[in-house]
PDB file of N, CA, C and O in Angstrom:
ATOM      1  N   MET A   1     152.903  71.777-114.455  1.00  0.00           N
ATOM      2  CA  MET A   1     153.114  70.138-114.043  1.00  0.00           C
ATOM      3  C   MET A   1     154.717  70.988-114.126  1.00  0.00           C
ATOM      4  O   MET A   1     155.384  71.759-114.817  1.00  0.00           O
ATOM      5  N   THR A   2     154.720  70.083-112.702  1.00  0.00           N
ATOM      6  CA  THR A   2     156.120  71.144-111.830  1.00  0.00           C
ATOM      7  C   THR A   2     158.174  69.713-113.288  1.00  0.00           C
ATOM      8  O   THR A   2     158.070  68.683-113.955  1.00  0.00           O
ATOM      9  N   ARG A   3     158.973  70.288-113.097  1.00  0.00           N
ATOM     10  CA  ARG A   3     159.774  69.616-113.714  1.00  0.00           C
ATOM     11  C   ARG A   3     159.579  67.864-113.209  1.00  0.00           C
ATOM     12  O   ARG A   3     159.078  67.011-113.941  1.00  0.00           O
ATOM     13  N   ARG A   4     160.205  67.560-111.536  1.00  0.00           N
ATOM     14  CA  ARG A   4     160.149  66.661-110.790  1.00  0.00           C
ATOM     15  C   ARG A   4     158.760  65.834-111.594  1.00  0.00           C
ATOM     16  O   ARG A   4     158.961  64.686-111.991  1.00  0.00           O
ATOM     17  N   LYS A   5     157.783  66.280-111.742  1.00  0.00           N
ATOM     18  CA  LYS A   5     156.526  65.499-111.890  1.00  0.00           C
ATOM     19  C   LYS A   5     156.646  65.595-112.644  1.00  0.00           C
ATOM     20  O   LYS A   5     155.495  65.691-113.069  1.00  0.00           O
ATOM     21  N   VAL A   6     158.003  65.779-114.379  1.00  0.00           N
ATOM     22  CA  VAL A   6     157.667  65.750-116.047  1.00  0.00           C
ATOM     23  C   VAL A   6     158.835  64.805-115.976  1.00  0.00           C
ATOM     24  O   VAL A   6     159.376  64.379-116.997  1.00  0.00           O
ATOM     25  N   GLU A   7     159.237  64.466-114.709  1.00  0.00           N
ATOM     26  CA  GLU A   7     160.917  63.873-115.374  1.00  0.00           C
ATOM     27  C   GLU A   7     160.274  62.534-114.406  1.00  0.00           C
ATOM     28  O   GLU A   7     160.872  61.489-114.662  1.00  0.00           O
ATOM     29  N   LEU A   8     159.026  62.363-113.207  1.00  0.00           N
ATOM     30  CA  LEU A   8     158.820  61.083-112.722  1.00  0.00           C
ATOM     31  C   LEU A   8     158.716  60.229-113.492  1.00  0.00           C
ATOM     32  O   LEU A   8     159.292  59.142-113.527  1.00  0.00           O
ATOM     33  N   GLU A   9     157.543  60.915-114.546  1.00  0.00           N
ATOM     34  CA  GLU A   9     156.364  60.472-115.194  1.00  0.00           C
ATOM     35  C   GLU A   9     157.769  59.817-116.630  1.00  0.00           C
ATOM     36  O   GLU A   9     157.737  58.629-116.951  1.00  0.00           O
ATOM     37  N   GLU A  10     158.374  60.369-117.004  1.00  0.00           N
ATOM     38  CA  GLU A  10     159.220  59.890-118.502  1.00  0.00           C
ATOM     39  C   GLU A  10     160.113  58.889-117.315  1.00  0.00           C
ATOM     40  O   GLU A  10     161.087  58.602-118.010  1.00  0.00           O
ATOM     41  N   TRP A  11     160.283  58.408-116.371  1.00  0.00           N
ATOM     42  CA  TRP A  11     161.080  57.827-115.592  1.00  0.00           C
ATOM     43  C   TRP A  11     159.898  56.179-115.263  1.00  0.00           C
ATOM     44  O   TRP A  11     160.037  54.956-115.225  1.00  0.00           O
ATOM     45  N   ILE A  12     159.248  56.785-115.164  1.00  0.00           N
ATOM     46  CA  ILE A  12     157.083  55.586-115.164  1.00  0.00           C
ATOM     47  C   ILE A  12     157.244  54.902-116.504  1.00  0.00           C
ATOM     48  O   ILE A  12     157.046  53.720-116.784  1.00  0.00           O
ATOM     49  N   GLY A  13     157.733  56.115-117.437  1.00  0.00           N
ATOM     50  CA  GLY A  13     156.898  54.983-119.018  1.00  0.00           C
ATOM     51  C   GLY A  13     158.559  54.365-119.935  1.00  0.00           C
ATOM     52  O   GLY A  13     158.621  53.581-120.882  1.00  0.00           O
ATOM     53  N   HIS A  14     159.775  55.111-119.168  1.00  0.00           N
ATOM     54  CA  HIS A  14     160.897  53.957-119.631  1.00  0.00           C
ATOM     55  C   HIS A  14     160.353  52.885-118.954  1.00  0.00           C
ATOM     56  O   HIS A  14     159.611  51.995-119.372  1.00  0.00           O
ATOM     57  N   GLN A  15     160.846  53.094-117.782  1.00  0.00           N
ATOM     58  CA  GLN A  15     161.123  51.152-116.538  1.00  0.00           C
ATOM     59  C   GLN A  15     158.895  50.788-117.336  1.00  0.00           C
ATOM     60  O   GLN A  15     158.644  49.756-117.958  1.00  0.00           O
ATOM     61  N   LEU A  16     158.141  51.525-117.144  1.00  0.00           N
ATOM     62  CA  LEU A  16     157.397  50.561-117.705  1.00  0.00           C
ATOM     63  C   LEU A  16     157.604  49.274-119.083  1.00  0.00           C
ATOM     64  O   LEU A  16     157.205  48.110-119.050  1.00  0.00           O
ATOM     65  N   VAL A  17     158.310  49.935-120.148  1.00  0.00           N
ATOM     66  CA  VAL A  17     158.998  49.054-121.478  1.00  0.00           C
ATOM     67  C   VAL A  17     160.682  48.321-120.772  1.00  0.00           C
ATOM     68  O   VAL A  17     161.356  47.496-121.390  1.00  0.00           O
ATOM     69  N   LYS A  18     161.023  48.855-119.475  1.00  0.00           N
ATOM     70  CA  LYS A  18     161.855  48.188-119.268  1.00  0.00           C
ATOM     71  C   LYS A  18     161.628  46.687-118.793  1.00  0.00           C
ATOM     72  O   LYS A  18     162.147  45.570-118.786  1.00  0.00           O
ATOM     73  N   GLN A  19     160.183  47.615-118.288  1.00  0.00           N
ATOM     74  CA  GLN A  19     159.783  46.470-116.795  1.00  0.00           C
ATOM     75  C   GLN A  19     159.278  44.818-117.351  1.00  0.00           C
ATOM     76  O   GLN A  19     159.317  43.823-116.626  1.00  0.00           O
ATOM     77  N   ASN A  20     158.767  44.833-118.935  1.00  0.00           N
ATOM     78  CA  ASN A  20     158.166  44.564-119.746  1.00  0.00           C
ATOM     79  C   ASN A  20     156.800  45.077-118.736  1.00  0.00           C
ATOM     80  O   ASN A  20     156.878  44.358-117.740  1.00  0.00           O
ATOM     81  N   GLY A  21     155.815  45.842-118.610  1.00  0.00           N
ATOM     82  CA  GLY A  21     154.357  46.620-117.886  1.00  0.00           C
ATOM     83  C   GLY A  21     154.474  45.020-116.734  1.00  0.00           C
ATOM     84  O   GLY A  21     153.591  44.178-116.899  1.00  0.00           O
ATOM     85  N   CYS A  22     155.379  44.795-115.848  1.00  0.00           N
ATOM     86  CA  CYS A  22     155.124  43.848-115.186  1.00  0.00           C
ATOM     87  C   CYS A  22     155.672  44.081-114.181  1.00  0.00           C
ATOM     88  O   CYS A  22     156.428  45.019-114.436  1.00  0.00           O
ATOM     89  N   CYS A  23     155.807  43.706-112.786  1.00  0.00           N
ATOM     90  CA  CYS A  23     156.224  43.981-111.333  1.00  0.00           C
ATOM     91  C   CYS A  23     157.586  43.422-111.870  1.00  0.00           C
ATOM     92  O   CYS A  23     157.840  42.748-112.869  1.00  0.00           O
ATOM     93  N   ALA A  24     158.795  44.191-110.347  1.00  0.00           N
ATOM     94  CA  ALA A  24     159.752  43.727-111.269  1.00  0.00           C
ATOM     95  C   ALA A  24     160.356  42.830-110.274  1.00  0.00           C
ATOM     96  O   ALA A  24     161.502  42.388-110.361  1.00  0.00           O
ATOM     97  N   ILE A  25     159.460  42.564-109.250  1.00  0.00           N
ATOM     98  CA  ILE A  25     159.424  42.056-108.368  1.00  0.00           C
ATOM     99  C   ILE A  25     158.615  40.412-108.541  1.00  0.00           C
ATOM    100  O   ILE A  25     159.233  39.400-108.212  1.00  0.00           O
ATOM    101  N   CYS A  26     157.709  40.368-108.891  1.00  0.00           N
ATOM    102  CA  CYS A  26     156.829  39.089-109.161  1.00  0.00           C
ATOM    103  C   CYS A  26     156.382  39.205-110.895  1.00  0.00           C
ATOM    104  O   CYS A  26     155.638  38.482-111.557  1.00  0.00           O
ATOM    105  N   ALA A  27     156.903  40.008-111.151  1.00  0.00           N
ATOM    106  CA  ALA A  27     156.566  39.224-112.457  1.00  0.00           C
ATOM    107  C   ALA A  27     155.685  39.399-113.267  1.00  0.00           C
ATOM    108  O   ALA A  27     155.519  39.046-114.435  1.00  0.00           O
ATOM    109  N   ARG A  28     154.816  40.292-112.173  1.00  0.00           N
ATOM    110  CA  ARG A  28     152.285  40.203-112.570  1.00  0.00           C
ATOM    111  C   ARG A  28     153.295  40.965-113.715  1.00  0.00           C
ATOM    112  O   ARG A  28     154.454  41.307-113.949  1.00  0.00           O
ATOM    113  N   SER A  29     151.075  40.938-114.539  1.00  0.00           N
ATOM    114  CA  SER A  29     151.249  42.023-115.397  1.00  0.00           C
ATOM    115  C   SER A  29     150.882  43.525-114.998  1.00  0.00           C
ATOM    116  O   SER A  29     149.710  43.671-115.346  1.00  0.00           O
ATOM    117  N   PHE A  30     151.203  44.328-114.608  1.00  0.00           N
ATOM    118  CA  PHE A  30     150.385  45.102-114.415  1.00  0.00           C
ATOM    119  C   PHE A  30     149.110  45.506-114.728  1.00  0.00           C
ATOM    120  O   PHE A  30     148.617  46.386-114.023  1.00  0.00           O
ATOM    121  N   GLY A  31     148.249  44.889-115.955  1.00  0.00           N
ATOM    122  CA  GLY A  31     147.522  45.130-115.957  1.00  0.00           C
ATOM    123  C   GLY A  31     146.225  46.093-115.390  1.00  0.00           C
ATOM    124  O   GLY A  31     146.402  47.277-115.104  1.00  0.00           O
ATOM    125  N   GLN A  32     145.104  45.522-115.286  1.00  0.00           N
ATOM    126  CA  GLN A  32     144.802  46.811-113.930  1.00  0.00           C
ATOM    127  C   GLN A  32     145.905  46.216-112.344  1.00  0.00           C
ATOM    128  O   GLN A  32     145.487  46.327-111.191  1.00  0.00           O
ATOM    129  N   LEU A  33     146.334  46.031-112.457  1.00  0.00           N
ATOM    130  CA  LEU A  33     147.205  46.051-111.117  1.00  0.00           C
ATOM    131  C   LEU A  33     147.596  47.463-111.532  1.00  0.00           C
ATOM    132  O   LEU A  33     147.914  48.131-112.516  1.00  0.00           O
ATOM    133  N   VAL A  34     147.314  47.559-109.736  1.00  0.00           N
ATOM    134  CA  VAL A  34     147.722  49.305-109.228  1.00  0.00           C
ATOM    135  C   VAL A  34     149.494  49.302-109.211  1.00  0.00           C
ATOM    136  O   VAL A  34     150.100  48.471-108.534  1.00  0.00           O
ATOM    137  N   TYR A  35     150.386  50.602-110.255  1.00  0.00           N
ATOM    138  CA  TYR A  35     151.584  49.839-109.500  1.00  0.00           C
ATOM    139  C   TYR A  35     151.898  51.416-108.941  1.00  0.00           C
ATOM    140  O   TYR A  35     151.358  52.519-109.032  1.00  0.00           O
ATOM    141  N   VAL A  36     153.449  50.668-108.127  1.00  0.00           N
ATOM    142  CA  VAL A  36     153.510  51.816-107.529  1.00  0.00           C
ATOM    143  C   VAL A  36     155.400  52.311-107.271  1.00  0.00           C
ATOM    144  O   VAL A  36     156.202  51.381-107.360  1.00  0.00           O
ATOM    145  N   VAL A  37     156.000  53.843-106.951  1.00  0.00           N
ATOM    146  CA  VAL A  37     157.135  53.617-107.482  1.00  0.00           C
ATOM    147  C   VAL A  37     158.060  53.282-105.850  1.00  0.00           C
ATOM    148  O   VAL A  37     157.779  53.758-104.750  1.00  0.00           O
ATOM    149  N   ASP A  38     159.038  52.453-106.144  1.00  0.00           N
ATOM    150  CA  ASP A  38     160.181  52.180-105.247  1.00  0.00           C
ATOM    151  C   ASP A  38     160.637  53.097-104.728  1.00  0.00           C
ATOM    152  O   ASP A  38     160.752  54.053-105.494  1.00  0.00           O
ATOM    153  N   HIS A  39     160.979  53.274-103.700  1.00  0.00           N
ATOM    154  CA  HIS A  39     162.222  53.829-103.891  1.00  0.00           C
ATOM    155  C   HIS A  39     162.470  53.748-102.358  1.00  0.00           C
ATOM    156  O   HIS A  39     161.695  53.535-101.426  1.00  0.00           O
ATOM    157  N   ASP A  40     164.172  54.055-102.419  1.00  0.00           N
ATOM    158  CA  ASP A  40     165.217  53.814-100.706  1.00  0.00           C
ATOM    159  C   ASP A  40     164.932  54.881 -99.828  1.00  0.00           C
ATOM    160  O   ASP A  40     165.474  55.969-100.020  1.00  0.00           O
ATOM    161  N   HIS A  41     164.029  54.682 -98.744  1.00  0.00           N
ATOM    162  CA  HIS A  41     164.245  55.088 -97.986  1.00  0.00           C
ATOM    163  C   HIS A  41     165.361  55.580 -96.919  1.00  0.00           C
ATOM    164  O   HIS A  41     165.365  56.203 -95.858  1.00  0.00           O
ATOM    165  N   LYS A  42     166.366  54.921 -97.832  1.00  0.00           N
ATOM    166  CA  LYS A  42     167.619  55.241 -97.047  1.00  0.00           C
ATOM    167  C   LYS A  42     167.937  56.906 -98.076  1.00  0.00           C
ATOM    168  O   LYS A  42     168.698  57.865 -98.205  1.00  0.00           O
ATOM    169  N   HIS A  43     167.015  56.429 -98.449  1.00  0.00           N
ATOM    170  CA  HIS A  43     168.480  58.065 -99.603  1.00  0.00           C
ATOM    171  C   HIS A  43     167.662  59.207 -99.477  1.00  0.00           C
ATOM    172  O   HIS A  43     168.316  60.244 -99.587  1.00  0.00           O
ATOM    173  N   CYS A  44     166.125  59.417 -99.232  1.00  0.00           N
ATOM    174  CA  CYS A  44     165.586  60.061 -98.587  1.00  0.00           C
ATOM    175  C   CYS A  44     164.321  59.513 -98.524  1.00  0.00           C
ATOM    176  O   CYS A  44     164.175  58.339 -98.865  1.00  0.00           O
ATOM    177  N   ALA A  45     162.734  60.624 -97.882  1.00  0.00           N
ATOM    178  CA  ALA A  45     162.232  60.167 -97.265  1.00  0.00           C
ATOM    179  C   ALA A  45     160.668  60.174 -97.917  1.00  0.00           C
ATOM    180  O   ALA A  45     159.638  59.685 -97.453  1.00  0.00           O
ATOM    181  N   LYS A  46     160.877  60.864 -99.078  1.00  0.00           N
ATOM    182  CA  LYS A  46     160.246  61.151-100.380  1.00  0.00           C
ATOM    183  C   LYS A  46     160.040  60.368-101.701  1.00  0.00           C
ATOM    184  O   LYS A  46     161.143  59.930-102.029  1.00  0.00           O
ATOM    185  N   LYS A  47     159.167  60.038-102.523  1.00  0.00           N
ATOM    186  CA  LYS A  47     160.411  59.288-103.128  1.00  0.00           C
ATOM    187  C   LYS A  47     159.612  60.411-104.419  1.00  0.00           C
ATOM    188  O   LYS A  47     158.986  59.891-105.343  1.00  0.00           O
ATOM    189  N   GLY A  48     159.737  61.838-104.320  1.00  0.00           N
ATOM    190  CA  GLY A  48     160.565  62.984-105.329  1.00  0.00           C
ATOM    191  C   GLY A  48     161.823  62.728-105.554  1.00  0.00           C
ATOM    192  O   GLY A  48     162.615  63.566-105.123  1.00  0.00           O
ATOM    193  N   CYS A  49     162.110  62.111-105.926  1.00  0.00           N
ATOM    194  CA  CYS A  49     163.767  62.635-106.083  1.00  0.00           C
ATOM    195  C   CYS A  49     164.251  61.325-106.906  1.00  0.00           C
ATOM    196  O   CYS A  49     163.942  60.176-106.588  1.00  0.00           O
ATOM    197  N   PRO A  50     165.100  61.698-108.069  1.00  0.00           N
ATOM    198  CA  PRO A  50     165.625  60.278-108.964  1.00  0.00           C
ATOM    199  C   PRO A  50     166.367  59.475-108.635  1.00  0.00           C
ATOM    200  O   PRO A  50     166.166  58.261-108.620  1.00  0.00           O
ATOM    201  N   LYS A  51     167.848  60.355-108.157  1.00  0.00           N
ATOM    202  CA  LYS A  51     168.667  59.362-107.338  1.00  0.00           C
ATOM    203  C   LYS A  51     167.691  58.498-106.098  1.00  0.00           C
ATOM    204  O   LYS A  51     168.341  58.440-105.054  1.00  0.00           O
ATOM    205  N   CYS A  52     166.530  57.933-105.992  1.00  0.00           N
ATOM    206  CA  CYS A  52     165.752  57.352-105.189  1.00  0.00           C
ATOM    207  C   CYS A  52     164.857  55.554-105.964  1.00  0.00           C
ATOM    208  O   CYS A  52     164.687  54.361-105.712  1.00  0.00           O
ATOM    209  N   TRP A  53     164.506  56.895-107.230  1.00  0.00           N
ATOM    210  CA  TRP A  53     163.596  55.504-107.752  1.00  0.00           C
ATOM    211  C   TRP A  53     164.963  54.443-107.933  1.00  0.00           C
ATOM    212  O   TRP A  53     166.179  54.447-108.125  1.00  0.00           O
ATOM    213  N   ARG A  54     163.624  53.420-107.690  1.00  0.00           N
ATOM    214  CA  ARG A  54     164.682  52.026-107.589  1.00  0.00           C
ATOM    215  C   ARG A  54     163.286  50.914-109.139  1.00  0.00           C
ATOM    216  O   ARG A  54     163.483  50.625-110.319  1.00  0.00           O
ATOM    217  N   GLY A  55     162.453  50.751-108.496  1.00  0.00           N
ATOM    218  CA  GLY A  55     162.181  50.939-110.336  1.00  0.00           C
ATOM    219  C   GLY A  55     159.909  50.391-109.554  1.00  0.00           C
ATOM    220  O   GLY A  55     159.485  50.457-108.400  1.00  0.00           O
ATOM    221  N   LEU A  56     159.294  50.030-110.620  1.00  0.00           N
ATOM    222  CA  LEU A  56     157.972  49.857-110.164  1.00  0.00           C
ATOM    223  C   LEU A  56     157.461  48.511-109.573  1.00  0.00           C
ATOM    224  O   LEU A  56     157.650  47.499-110.247  1.00  0.00           O
ATOM    225  N   LEU A  57     156.748  48.399-108.217  1.00  0.00           N
ATOM    226  CA  LEU A  57     156.816  47.833-108.022  1.00  0.00           C
ATOM    227  C   LEU A  57     154.622  47.315-107.567  1.00  0.00           C
ATOM    228  O   LEU A  57     154.018  48.386-107.495  1.00  0.00           O
ATOM    229  N   CYS A  58     153.855  46.366-107.374  1.00  0.00           N
ATOM    230  CA  CYS A  58     152.429  46.714-107.284  1.00  0.00           C
ATOM    231  C   CYS A  58     152.247  46.319-105.633  1.00  0.00           C
ATOM    232  O   CYS A  58     152.848  45.591-104.843  1.00  0.00           O
ATOM    233  N   GLU A  59     151.559  46.847-105.599  1.00  0.00           N
ATOM    234  CA  GLU A  59     151.258  47.162-104.441  1.00  0.00           C
ATOM    235  C   GLU A  59     151.649  45.523-103.107  1.00  0.00           C
ATOM    236  O   GLU A  59     152.233  45.803-102.060  1.00  0.00           O
ATOM    237  N   ARG A  60     151.220  43.927-103.396  1.00  0.00           N
ATOM    238  CA  ARG A  60     151.350  43.983-102.508  1.00  0.00           C
ATOM    239  C   ARG A  60     152.698  43.802-102.689  1.00  0.00           C
ATOM    240  O   ARG A  60     152.381  44.644-101.849  1.00  0.00           O
ATOM    241  N   CYS A  61     154.267  43.535-102.957  1.00  0.00           N
ATOM    242  CA  CYS A  61     155.240  43.625-103.593  1.00  0.00           C
ATOM    243  C   CYS A  61     155.600  44.669-102.657  1.00  0.00           C
ATOM    244  O   CYS A  61     156.268  44.474-101.642  1.00  0.00           O
ATOM    245  N   ASN A  62     154.992  46.121-103.145  1.00  0.00           N
ATOM    246  CA  ASN A  62     155.197  46.828-102.015  1.00  0.00           C
ATOM    247  C   ASN A  62     155.945  46.726-100.508  1.00  0.00           C
ATOM    248  O   ASN A  62     156.895  47.004 -99.776  1.00  0.00           O
ATOM    249  N   TRP A  63     154.325  45.912-100.769  1.00  0.00           N
ATOM    250  CA  TRP A  63     153.677  46.611 -99.051  1.00  0.00           C
ATOM    251  C   TRP A  63     154.639  45.152 -98.421  1.00  0.00           C
ATOM    252  O   TRP A  63     154.764  45.283 -97.204  1.00  0.00           O
ATOM    253  N   GLY A  64     155.392  43.710 -98.987  1.00  0.00           N
ATOM    254  CA  GLY A  64     156.119  42.942 -98.326  1.00  0.00           C
ATOM    255  C   GLY A  64     157.330  43.961 -98.307  1.00  0.00           C
ATOM    256  O   GLY A  64     157.491  44.707 -97.342  1.00  0.00           O
ATOM    257  N   LEU A  65     158.009  43.968 -99.183  1.00  0.00           N
ATOM    258  CA  LEU A  65     158.982  44.978 -98.989  1.00  0.00           C
ATOM    259  C   LEU A  65     158.898  45.931 -97.545  1.00  0.00           C
ATOM    260  O   LEU A  65     159.945  46.458 -97.168  1.00  0.00           O
ATOM    261  N   GLY A  66     158.315  46.028 -97.177  1.00  0.00           N
ATOM    262  CA  GLY A  66     157.531  46.749 -97.012  1.00  0.00           C
ATOM    263  C   GLY A  66     158.224  46.806 -95.382  1.00  0.00           C
ATOM    264  O   GLY A  66     159.091  47.241 -94.624  1.00  0.00           O
ATOM    265  N   LEU A  67     157.064  45.998 -95.587  1.00  0.00           N
ATOM    266  CA  LEU A  67     156.790  45.289 -94.268  1.00  0.00           C
ATOM    267  C   LEU A  67     158.478  44.241 -93.759  1.00  0.00           C
ATOM    268  O   LEU A  67     158.759  44.018 -92.581  1.00  0.00           O
ATOM    269  N   PHE A  68     158.961  43.977 -94.422  1.00  0.00           N
ATOM    270  CA  PHE A  68     160.582  43.130 -94.446  1.00  0.00           C
ATOM    271  C   PHE A  68     161.422  44.586 -94.511  1.00  0.00           C
ATOM    272  O   PHE A  68     162.574  44.552 -94.944  1.00  0.00           O
ATOM    273  N   GLY A  69     160.952  45.622 -94.162  1.00  0.00           N
ATOM    274  CA  GLY A  69     161.633  47.060 -93.410  1.00  0.00           C
ATOM    275  C   GLY A  69     163.168  46.964 -94.697  1.00  0.00           C
ATOM    276  O   GLY A  69     164.266  47.380 -94.325  1.00  0.00           O
ATOM    277  N   ASP A  70     162.959  46.308 -96.306  1.00  0.00           N
ATOM    278  CA  ASP A  70     163.939  46.758 -97.399  1.00  0.00           C
ATOM    279  C   ASP A  70     165.001  45.611 -96.839  1.00  0.00           C
ATOM    280  O   ASP A  70     165.697  45.303 -97.806  1.00  0.00           O
ATOM    281  N   SER A  71     165.445  44.786 -95.562  1.00  0.00           N
ATOM    282  CA  SER A  71     165.970  43.947 -95.188  1.00  0.00           C
ATOM    283  C   SER A  71     166.323  42.706 -95.937  1.00  0.00           C
ATOM    284  O   SER A  71     165.816  41.630 -95.620  1.00  0.00           O
ATOM    285  N   ILE A  72     167.457  42.852 -97.246  1.00  0.00           N
ATOM    286  CA  ILE A  72     167.884  41.027 -97.533  1.00  0.00           C
ATOM    287  C   ILE A  72     168.150  40.351 -96.342  1.00  0.00           C
ATOM    288  O   ILE A  72     167.833  39.166 -96.240  1.00  0.00           O
ATOM    289  N   ARG A  73     168.443  40.676 -95.845  1.00  0.00           N
ATOM    290  CA  ARG A  73     168.610  39.866 -94.119  1.00  0.00           C
ATOM    291  C   ARG A  73     167.720  39.078 -93.737  1.00  0.00           C
ATOM    292  O   ARG A  73     167.819  37.863 -93.569  1.00  0.00           O
ATOM    293  N   ILE A  74     166.341  40.108 -93.508  1.00  0.00           N
ATOM    294  CA  ILE A  74     165.482  39.268 -93.149  1.00  0.00           C
ATOM    295  C   ILE A  74     164.610  38.878 -94.326  1.00  0.00           C
ATOM    296  O   ILE A  74     163.772  38.015 -94.069  1.00  0.00           O
ATOM    297  N   LEU A  75     164.646  39.433 -95.807  1.00  0.00           N
ATOM    298  CA  LEU A  75     163.531  38.193 -96.567  1.00  0.00           C
ATOM    299  C   LEU A  75     164.850  37.451 -96.719  1.00  0.00           C
ATOM    300  O   LEU A  75     164.342  36.331 -96.765  1.00  0.00           O
ATOM    301  N   ALA A  76     166.020  37.238 -96.820  1.00  0.00           N
ATOM    302  CA  ALA A  76     166.247  35.750 -96.790  1.00  0.00           C
ATOM    303  C   ALA A  76     166.062  34.637 -95.633  1.00  0.00           C
ATOM    304  O   ALA A  76     166.219  33.447 -95.906  1.00  0.00           O
ATOM    305  N   GLY A  77     165.866  34.885 -94.883  1.00  0.00           N
ATOM    306  CA  GLY A  77     165.684  34.682 -93.305  1.00  0.00           C
ATOM    307  C   GLY A  77     163.705  33.779 -93.961  1.00  0.00           C
ATOM    308  O   GLY A  77     163.298  32.712 -93.502  1.00  0.00           O
ATOM    309  N   ALA A  78     163.296  34.224 -94.522  1.00  0.00           N
ATOM    310  CA  ALA A  78     161.772  34.314 -95.214  1.00  0.00           C
ATOM    311  C   ALA A  78     161.808  33.389 -95.907  1.00  0.00           C
ATOM    312  O   ALA A  78     161.205  32.394 -95.506  1.00  0.00           O
ATOM    313  N   ILE A  79     162.595  33.310 -97.370  1.00  0.00           N
ATOM    314  CA  ILE A  79     162.997  31.634 -97.812  1.00  0.00           C
ATOM    315  C   ILE A  79     163.665  30.307 -97.246  1.00  0.00           C
ATOM    316  O   ILE A  79     163.278  29.139 -97.298  1.00  0.00           O
ATOM    317  N   VAL A  80     165.129  31.050 -96.525  1.00  0.00           N
ATOM    318  CA  VAL A  80     164.661  29.660 -95.784  1.00  0.00           C
ATOM    319  C   VAL A  80     163.302  28.959 -95.135  1.00  0.00           C
ATOM    320  O   VAL A  80     162.681  27.900 -95.222  1.00  0.00           O
ATOM    321  N   TYR A  81     163.209  30.799 -94.111  1.00  0.00           N
ATOM    322  CA  TYR A  81     161.709  29.475 -93.221  1.00  0.00           C
ATOM    323  C   TYR A  81     161.250  28.924 -94.570  1.00  0.00           C
ATOM    324  O   TYR A  81     161.896  28.115 -95.236  1.00  0.00           O
ATOM    325  N   LEU A  82     160.339  29.326 -94.826  1.00  0.00           N
ATOM    326  CA  LEU A  82     159.430  28.591 -96.009  1.00  0.00           C
ATOM    327  C   LEU A  82     159.481  27.352 -96.886  1.00  0.00           C
ATOM    328  O   LEU A  82     158.651  26.518 -97.247  1.00  0.00           O
ATOM    329  N   GLN A  83     160.769  27.554 -97.086  1.00  0.00           N
ATOM    330  CA  GLN A  83     161.982  26.039 -97.345  1.00  0.00           C
ATOM    331  C   GLN A  83     161.733  25.184 -97.000  1.00  0.00           C
ATOM    332  O   GLN A  83     161.011  24.287 -97.433  1.00  0.00           O
ATOM    333  N   ASP A  84     162.730  25.401 -95.477  1.00  0.00           N
ATOM    334  CA  ASP A  84     162.403  24.679 -94.467  1.00  0.00           C
ATOM    335  C   ASP A  84     160.650  24.002 -93.821  1.00  0.00           C
ATOM    336  O   ASP A  84     160.199  22.928 -93.423  1.00  0.00           O
ATOM    337  N   ASN A  85     160.259  25.112 -94.001  1.00  0.00           N
ATOM    338  CA  ASN A  85     159.372  23.568 -93.750  1.00  0.00           C
ATOM    339  C   ASN A  85     157.694  24.570 -94.766  1.00  0.00           C
ATOM    340  O   ASN A  85     156.910  25.499 -94.570  1.00  0.00           O
ATOM    341  N   GLY A  86     158.019  23.535 -95.800  1.00  0.00           N
ATOM    342  CA  GLY A  86     156.919  22.665 -96.805  1.00  0.00           C
ATOM    343  C   GLY A  86     155.568  23.977 -97.169  1.00  0.00           C
ATOM    344  O   GLY A  86     154.400  23.702 -97.442  1.00  0.00           O
ATOM    345  N   GLY A  87     156.238  25.570 -97.055  1.00  0.00           N
ATOM    346  CA  GLY A  87     155.001  26.517 -96.650  1.00  0.00           C
ATOM    347  C   GLY A  87     155.475  28.171 -98.211  1.00  0.00           C
ATOM    348  O   GLY A  87     154.990  29.232 -98.603  1.00  0.00           O
ATOM    349  N   GLY A  88     156.536  27.371 -98.455  1.00  0.00           N
ATOM    350  CA  GLY A  88     156.057  27.882 -99.711  1.00  0.00           C
ATOM    351  C   GLY A  88     157.046  27.650-101.093  1.00  0.00           C
ATOM    352  O   GLY A  88     158.123  27.055-101.091  1.00  0.00           O
ATOM    353  N   SER A  89     156.367  28.298-102.291  1.00  0.00           N
ATOM    354  CA  SER A  89     155.583  28.232-103.465  1.00  0.00           C
ATOM    355  C   SER A  89     156.505  28.513-104.237  1.00  0.00           C
ATOM    356  O   SER A  89     157.113  29.125-103.358  1.00  0.00           O
ATOM    357  N   THR A  90     157.635  28.688-105.735  1.00  0.00           N
ATOM    358  CA  THR A  90     157.517  28.654-106.447  1.00  0.00           C
ATOM    359  C   THR A  90     157.089  29.550-108.153  1.00  0.00           C
ATOM    360  O   THR A  90     157.740  30.050-109.070  1.00  0.00           O
ATOM    361  N   GLU A  91     155.323  29.303-107.751  1.00  0.00           N
ATOM    362  CA  GLU A  91     153.876  29.289-108.277  1.00  0.00           C
ATOM    363  C   GLU A  91     153.902  32.043-107.427  1.00  0.00           C
ATOM    364  O   GLU A  91     154.505  32.921-106.810  1.00  0.00           O
ATOM    365  N   ASP A  92     152.897  31.730-108.105  1.00  0.00           N
ATOM    366  CA  ASP A  92     153.188  33.104-107.836  1.00  0.00           C
ATOM    367  C   ASP A  92     151.924  32.780-106.450  1.00  0.00           C
ATOM    368  O   ASP A  92     151.913  31.593-106.124  1.00  0.00           O
ATOM    369  N   GLY A  93     151.173  33.457-105.857  1.00  0.00           N
ATOM    370  CA  GLY A  93     150.913  34.044-104.207  1.00  0.00           C
ATOM    371  C   GLY A  93     149.749  34.530-104.740  1.00  0.00           C
ATOM    372  O   GLY A  93     148.957  35.150-104.030  1.00  0.00           O
TER     373      GLY A  93
END
């Protein structure tokens, strides 16, 4: 096993404890959910760099961030849109 892979596995173990086994965004328990390592795409194109690892996300939240291009401005706009148009919920979707 490579040093980087060992480092990633240790980081994942630490994050699972830190995040109480839940997605860093929606807080759903990973339980049987698949989790992914979220990483900063601006830092490096691959997720092999410890400096770019941000947290563990469920697939749904990871896809959401990706589709919104990790843009805080666009995500904030989506929140306002949902609030203004009665489509939002504070509950899990």
